[in-house]
Residue, then its C-alpha position, 0 to 999 in steps of 0.5 A: x148148698x156146696x162151698x168151694x174149697x177156694x172159698x173156704x181157704x180164703x176164708x182161713x187166710x183172711x183170719x190168719x191175716x187178721x190175727x197176724x195184724x193184732x200181733x204185729x201191733x201188741x209186740x211194740x207196746x210190750x216191748x216198749x213196756x219193758x225195753x230192758x226185758x230179757x224178752x224184747x229181743x224175742x218179741x222182735x223176733x216174733x214181730x219179723x216172723x209176723x211181717x214175713x207170714x203176714x207177706x206170704x200169706x198176702x201174695x196166697x191171697x192175692x193169687x187166689x183173687x187173681x184171675x186164673x189166667x192160665x185156665x183162661x187162656x186155655x179155655x180160650x184156645x180149646x174154644x178157638x180151636x173148636x171155631x178152627x174146625x168148625x169153619x173147615x167143617x162148614x168149607x167141607x160141608x159146601x164143598x160136598x154139596x156143590x159137588x153133589x149138585x154138580x153130579x146130579x146135572x152130569x147124570x141128567x146129561x148122561x140120561x139124555x145122550x142115552x135116551x137120544x141113542x135109543x132115539x136115533x138108533x130107531x130112526x136110522x132103521x130103513x122103513x123109518x126112514x123109507x116113512x120120513x122119505x114118503x112126505x117128499x114125494x120125489x124122485x130123488x128116493x135114494x139119494x136122499x135115504x142116503x143123506x139122511x141116513x149119513x146125517x143120522x150116523x153124523x149125530x149118532x158118533x156126536x152124542x155117543x162122544x159126549x156120552x162117554x166124555x160125560x160118563x168118564x165125568x161122572x165117575x171122576x165126580x162120584x169118587x169127589x163126592x165120596x171123598x168130600x163125604x168121608x172128609x166131612x165125616x171124619x170132621x164131625x166124628x173130631x169136632x163133636x165130641x169137643x163140642x160135648x166136652x165144653x158143653x159139659x163144662x158150662x152145665x152145673x153141678x147136681 
């Protein structure tokens, strides 16, 4: 079983206090029995010395028994820093997750626009336009064919514009996600060692 040095020192101080108290009580008795004796002066000095020693030992004892406020304050400060960094890490992780979801949505839109462009290019082929007009059964074939082609070209330009905007937004968002992930990684590298140190302090000695 281990006994801390702090406890041993406390026991020693209590013993010294007891001896000092006994000597202090014996001094007046010796002085009254031989008040005219030259040793009386020495006993008086000894009594003052014992009183001084008693006072000093009491101060030391109070210091040992009192809580270590400095250590406690430092511990609270460390825990406060850990809590603050943990909150920052949590918000950074949430932001990275939100950005990642937005990126997935943009990728889906970009894919849909690309697929629609492929469909439009297929529909704009002359034979496909003719196939579409064959169901109308009208003599205004040329006019209707041209109208159909213009409609498809207009839609194609619109989809191409949306695709360009979406692609640019996707590139910016990819950069944001990359920076957010880097921030999360840095915060974890800083926070986890701090937590490990506090856990080691809580672990019992073996």
